[in-house]
Structure formats: structure tokens, C-alpha cells
N, C-alpha and C positions, 0 to 999 in steps of 0.2 A: 504494499500499499504504500510506501514510502518512496515512490518513485520519482525521483526531482532530476532533471537534465537541464543543463545550463541555457541551451538554446530556449527562446520564447517563440520561436516561428512555427508556422503550423506545418506539419511534416506530412507528405502524401508520397505513397509509392504504390505502384502497381504490380499485382501479383498475377501471374495468369493460373487459372484454375480450370483447365479445360473450357467448357462453354461459359462458366462465370468468370466474372473478373471481380477482386475485391481492391477497393482503394483504400489503403490504410493511413490514416494521418497518426449433602446426603441424599444421593441420588442414583444409589444402585439400581440397576433395571432401567434406566431412561432409554437407552438403546433399544431395549427388548419392546417397552412400551410404546416407542416409536414404529416399530416394525409391526406391532399388533394394531397401530391406529392405521399403516398402511394395506394392511390386509385386505382382500376383497376388492383393491383397487388394481387399474392396470400397473405393470409393475415399471416402477420409476426408470427412466433411462431406456426403455425399449422403444421401439419403432411405432408403439400405439400413442405416442403423443401426437395429436392431430392440429393441423392448421385451422384456421378461422373458416366456418364453413362458408362464409360470404366472400371470402379471400379470393384476390384474383392478382394477375401480373401487378408486380409493384416494385420500385427501387424503394428501401429504406436508406435515409440520409443521415446518419449517425454521427454525432460529435461525442468524441471520446477522449477520456484522459489516458495518460502512458502508465497506466498500471501495469506491473510487468506480470502478474497472473494472467492479465486479459490477453497482451501480446504474446505470451508464450503459448496461450492456448488456441490464439485466433485462427490458424489455418483448420485445427480440428473443429472450432466452432463454426465455422463456415459450411464446411463439410456435412457437419451434422443438421444445419439449418437447410442445406438443399435436400435432405430427406424429410425434415419436419415439415417445413413450408417451401416445397420447391418453386413455387412462383415469386417468391421473395427474394431479391438480390440486395446485398449490403453495399453501401457507398458508404465507407469509415474514414472520416477524418481523426486523427490522433493529435492532441495537443500534447506537445512534450514538456511544457513547462511546471510551474508548482502549482498548487492547488489555489491560491490567493490570485496567482497570474490568470488561472482557467476561470475563475468567477469573473474577473474583469472580461475575459475574452468572451465568453458565453455572451453576457449583457452586450458587449458590443457588436457579436454576431446578430443577434436579434434586431437590434437598434439598425443596423445596417441592412436589414430585410433578406440576409444569409441565413435563413431559419431551417433548421434540420427536421426531421421527423422525431427522432429520439436523441435524447442527450443523458449523458454519464452526470451522476448525481453524487453528491457529498452531501452529509448533513449540514454541514456550513454553509451549503448553496440552495438548500432548499426553500428555506422562509425567504431569501431574496427574489428568487425565481417564482415562486409561488403568491407573494404579494403584490409582484408587477404583472401577475396574470400573463406569463410566459410559459407555462405549463399547463396541461389539461390535468384536471381530476380524474383519477382512474375508478373511482366507484361505480360510475355507471358503464365506463369500458368493460369492466370486470363483469358485471351482471349481464350486461349483454353476451360476452364471450361464453360465460358458462363453464367453460373448463378452466380456467385460471382464477380460482376464488382467493379474494384477500383472507378470507377465514382460515386459508389451509397454509398461510405464513406465521411463522412466530409474531405472536402480536407486538413484543418487545421491539423486534426489528424492525417490523411495518411502520412502527410509530416514529422513528428516525425519519420518514418521509412523510408523514402528516402534517398538516398546517390548517389552521381554523376548521377542524373536524374531517378534513378530507385527505384523500390519499394522493401522493404525486409521484411516488416510486416504487417500482418493484424490485425487493433486494435479490442481487446474483452473487454477491461477496459477503462474508461474514465470518471473520478467524477467532470470534469468541473472544473469552478472557479468562486467565487462570494466572496461578503464580507457580513459577518453575522455581524448584529449590535443590540445593545442593544436598544431596541424602546422604552422602559420603561425609560431609562437615557435621551434619545433624547428629548422625551416628556416632562420630569420633568424639563429638562435644557432649553426648548424652542430653542431647535436647529432643524432647517428643516430637515426633512427625506429625506434620499436620493432617494426614490420613488417619491417623489413630485418634486424634483430638476430634476430627470431623465424625468419625464413627460413634466417638462418645458423646456426640452433641456437645463438644466443648471447644469448637473452633469460634471463637467469639472475637472480638474487638479486645478483651483484656488478655485472651491466651496469644493473640497475635502479637500484641505488644509485648508480653513478657517472653516470647519466643524470641523475639528480635533483641532485646535486652540481654538474653541468655547466650547468643551468638555474638554479641559485641564484646571483645577482649582485646586487650594490648594496648600500647600507647603508640602516638604517631611515630611514624619513621621506625617501627618495630616490623621485620620482616615477617614476623608470624601472626601479626595484627589479623583479626576478623572483625567483621560488622554485618549487621542483621539484614539489610537490603539494599539493592541498587536503587538509585533514585528513580523515582517515575514521576511522569508527568503531572504537574499541577495546574495544567491549563483549566480553564473553569469547567469546558465540557468534558472533562474527565474527573475533575474534583467533585463534581456533582454528586458522582455514586457516593462518595464519602458521606456527603450531607444524607443524602435519601436512607442509607443504612442506619442513620441516626434518628431517623424521623423528621430530617430538616429539608430545606428546598432552596434553589438559587429565586425562583420567581414564584410570584402568588400563583394559585390555580388559575386566574384569568390572563396570567402572564404581564399584567399591568403594572406589576410592581416587583422589585428585587426584595428578597426578604431575608437577606442574609446577615441581618443584625440582630434577627430573633436568637433567644436563648440555647436553642438546639444546635442552629447553625454555628454561632461562636464558640460552643463547646467542641464541635468537630475541628474546627481552625486551630482554636487552641491546643488539642490533642494531637494533630496532626504536626502541628508548629513543634510541639514537645519532642515528636519523634526526632526532628531535625536538629532541635538546640539544646533542648535539656538532657534528652538521652542519647543523643548523638549516635543513632543507630542506623542512619540513612547515608549512604556513599554519596555524596553530592560535592560541590565546591571545595571547600577546606581539607577533605579527606581523599579527594581523588588522586593525587599524587602517590598515596600508598597503595591504588588498587587501579594501577595503569590499564588493566585487560579488563576492568569492570567485573563482572560476575564470572567471567571465565578465569580469573584469576585463581579461582577455587578457594577463596577465602572471604566468601560473600554467602549468606544464608539463601536470599529470595531474590527474585525479580519478576516483575511483571511480563506476560508472555501473552502471545496471540498464535493461533495456529500457523501464520506464514512465518514468524520467527523461528517455529520448532521445524519446518522443512529443512530437509537436507540441502536443496539447491540454494536455499538462502545463505549457508555458510555462517552460521549464527550459532545457536546451540549443538549444531552438528560437530563444532569443534571442540567441545566441553571435554575434558579427559577425566571426568569424575562422573560417578553414579548420580543420575538426574531423577528426580520425583515431580508429580504435577498434582498440585492442591487447587482448591477453590478458593476465592476469597472468603474472608472471614465472616461471619453473620453478626449485624448489628442489631440494634436495640427493637428494630421492625424486620429483621429477617436479614437474607441474603440478596442483594441488588447489585446488577454487574451493569457496565457501560460498556458497549462494542464499537468497533470500527468499521460498521457495515457500508456497502456501497449498492447503488441501484443505478436503473435506467427509468426516465421519465419521458413522458410524451408531449412535443411540443404544441403549444395552443393552436397554432396555424401551420402546421408541418404540411409541406407541398405535396405530399404523394398519400392523401386518404388515411386509411388505417395502418399503414406501413410503420409507424412507430410505435403504434400498440403491439403490433406483431413481433417487431424486434424485442420489444421489453419482454413479452410474456415467454418468448423463446429464451432469453437469456435467464429468466427466472425460473425455466422450465427443468424438468428432470434429465433431458439429453445433456443440456449445458451443465447442469449439476453434476453429473456423473465425470465428464471431461475435466470441470475445473477441481474436482476434489482427487481426481487421480495426479495430480500434482501437489497434494498433500499442502496446500496453503488455504483453503477455505472449509468451513463447516457448513452442514445440511441449512438452507435457509428454511425450509419446512421440514416440521418433525416427520414426514412420511418418508424425506429423502434418507434419513438414517439406515432406512432398509437398503439402499444402495451398497453393492459390495464395495465401490468405490471407498466409502465411508471407512469402513473397518480396514480396509487395505492401507487406508492413508496415515494410520497410527503406528508411531515408532514404539517400540518395547517398553519405553518408559512412560508413555503417554495413557492417558486414561478417557476413554470415550465418554463414559458418563459424566467426567467433570467438564468435559467439552459442551456436551448437550446441555448440561444445568445452566453453563452462562449464557445459552440463549433462553433458556426458560424463565431465568430470572432477569432478563435485559429488559431496560428501561431507557425510553429516550427523554433527552431534556428538550423541551418546547422551546423553540428559539423565536423571539419577536425579530421584527425587522432590523431593528438596531442591536442584534445580539454582535456582531462582531466588534462593535466599537464598546460594548460593555464586557466582552471577553479581553479586549486590549487592556483595558482600565483594570481589571482583575490582576493581570499578571505584572502589571506596576503594583498593586495592592499586595500581592503575594512576595514581591520581592522586597517591598518595605517591611512584611512581617519577617521575613528572614534576617532582615538588617537591624530587626528590632528598634525599628525608627519611632513606636508609639506601642503601647498596650494593643493586644488583639481586638479588644472591643473597641476602641478608638478608631484604629483603622478600618474596621468593619462597618462603623458608623459613617465615616466618611465615603467609603466605596458605596455602600448603600444609597447615600442620600444623591452622590454624584449620577450613579446610574439611573436612578428614579427621575432626575432631570432629563436625561435622555428618553425614557420610556414617554414621560409626560408629552412630549414633543410628537409622537407617534398618534396620541389620542385627540 
């Protein structure tokens, strides 16, 4: 998902494909439950996936982003599309820049009248595109289709592409969220494994924190120094899950106010900042010189992880020289809630080729595409029924736990993002840096952030 290329120009290349031409610019049993849910249905990934009954010859102009999973699977996806919807020909433009550049490119493309039929979507783009009415709501398209039911997706994944109560994207990629841990280190230091704590229903905020503290030993500069966890992102659209697990939130239910100065939210920010500052259990800034290889140094207990980072081709965890384990995130006061990095395709409001945008989007979110993508070991089922695909179980490394991954989808929640979200998120980054710099008490900083953010939100109303 972190595909960033220096060039910001749109790239197109032609690949001959016979008569086609592509233009390229505590959850034990979850897997079994998903398989049961799929029983009686057409086998996912088989040729039983059918095109729209009213479909005819069409070209789907697709605006995509340079996601490596998509580009690596592209030829196979096009070949499968030719079987599932033989009258639909893809014309794909891939943008090779960064996500914030893609956001600007997409808006400029629509403004210039060069409108695609389908568009790659990221959660940070959805509210912008939907609020400007550049995308079509998919609820009615799904009802008319009959075979691509929104209710068949994991609700938490689909919610990343909802805005004002309507769906604007069909998920095709979601790598889940879990914690990788250095099993050898925990065993050597006689620290209880999170798997055991989870089985005892005792993998909570308290035991998560105590585990990190138990793993943090030694002094700065010591070659045998160990630390609890590799630094993880504290961007607002990731930190939100820490809030949710404590019963707090970023926005009010109507998304008209920021509520991060409420007691439950302040408690979270204080607790998380204590991990960094008071307990010194997170490998960030001042500690990084002792752990130049990060988690791969073998002296860090945990790191956040998604399925793509676990893939051998990613050359990330595949380089670990110690035994690994996979654990879910802890359960907070209101249970386990995860935040994910899912991607989708949406349908342009004024796409030039009729239903072509929907046909492309439904294919990418369907079983044939899922089988191809999961075979690359970088994504998980976007629908519970897809866990029945053999490609899902085959995508697991020996140390991975399929049920942990599926649980991360079952407990996923999306952050509803108002139109001014990106500005608010930037303000939060500044505030968090001030927290780490201890420029003021946490409550004071949260009051200031909330006041400034609500001033922005008031301008939308």
C-alpha cells in the first residue's frame, strides 16, 4: 500500500493481450464460520461469477494508483475479467505519485472534464470526492445488480467508503491489522505470550502495557538493551482506534464537532503518551539509535503489522532471524476495535461509458479478483465468504494465524471524515508532536486542538 514513486506524471503503457489491449497508467473458528457462511453459494473464484445481465460491449476508463499489489496482479486480473465480463475492456491509467498528489490529480481530472468510469479510492479521498458529488452512490447500483450485495462485505470495511449514509466504494484490498511479536524474545525473558493472555481473556490494555514494560530493559547504548514495541503511526486516522477501544471518539456522532477533549479521550492520549514518555517502552526518536534495524534487530517485542508487510515478496518480516508470533490488538474497555488500511474502487458520477465503472468495480471486489490477489499473500478476504477460497489459507506463513487476521476485519471500524478532515488531521499531527515535546499538559493541548478543529468544522455548516 505504500507505493510512492518520485515522478508525478501519469504513466501509460500498452500491453498486447491477444485481442485485448490494456492501457496501464479470541476468535477460534472464524475461518470455519466464514466457510459455513459461504456454503450453498457458488464457489468463490470459480467461473460462476457472472457479468451484469444487461451488460453490453463497453470500455471502462479506470483511474488507478500505483499500488504494487494491483500492478503485480494486473495481467492476471485482466485475463480473469475477460472470462467474467468478456464484453468489458479496461483502459487503465495509473498515477505513480503519492496519495496526497493523487487526491489533487483526481480533483483536477474531473474539473478538466477528463472523467473516468471508475476510480481508485483511499479512505482519505472519499469525503472529498463524495462531498463534491464526483462519485455515484453505490447502494442503488448494488440493488439493481442483485449479485453484488453490499451486505456481503465486512461492514467495517465498507464503512470506510460511506459518506452521509451512502456507499461510494467497493473494497478490493484490505490487509487487516494485528501485532507481530518476537516470540523468541518473549520466551527468553519469561514474558507471557499474548496468545496465552488472549485465550485467558486477559489481553487487555493493562496487560498490553505491563507486557511492554516487562520487555523494556537495559540502558541507552547497551548492546543488549531491549524495548517493548516499535513506534507505530499516531496519525489521527490510526490513533482513533485507541480512542474507540476506550469508549472515546474523534468526532461527535453527527461529525459536526471534535470531542477529543472529553475525559475518556484525554485518558487515552495521556496513557499513550505515558508509553512514550513515562515508561519509555516505544522505540521512537530518542531510542532509535540503539535499534537501527527496528523490529528486525531482534531486541524489540512488538510491532504493528498488516498482511502485506508479512508477504515474503515485501522483504520485510521475511528477513526476521527469530521466531515470530501473531497477536490481535488488546481489548479495551468496550472491547476490541481495529482500524484498517482498506482500498476500494468507486464509480464516477458522470462516467462516459454507461455502467462500465460499476462493472469494473464489482469485478475487482468479486471472488475471481480476490483469489488472484490473495494468491500474492498481501491481502485478506473483503467478504467473509471469501475466506473459503483456498488462496486464503495458502497465503498464510507458518507463524501467521488466519483467525487473528479475520477477527481484525470482523472488529474493524471506520472513521467518518468530514470534508475538512485533512486539515484537522494535519492539526492533530502538530498537537501530538507538542504532546511528545511536553509543551503543555495533555488536557491543555487537547482543549486547544479541539477548539481549533471545531472552528474549522463550523465553517462547513
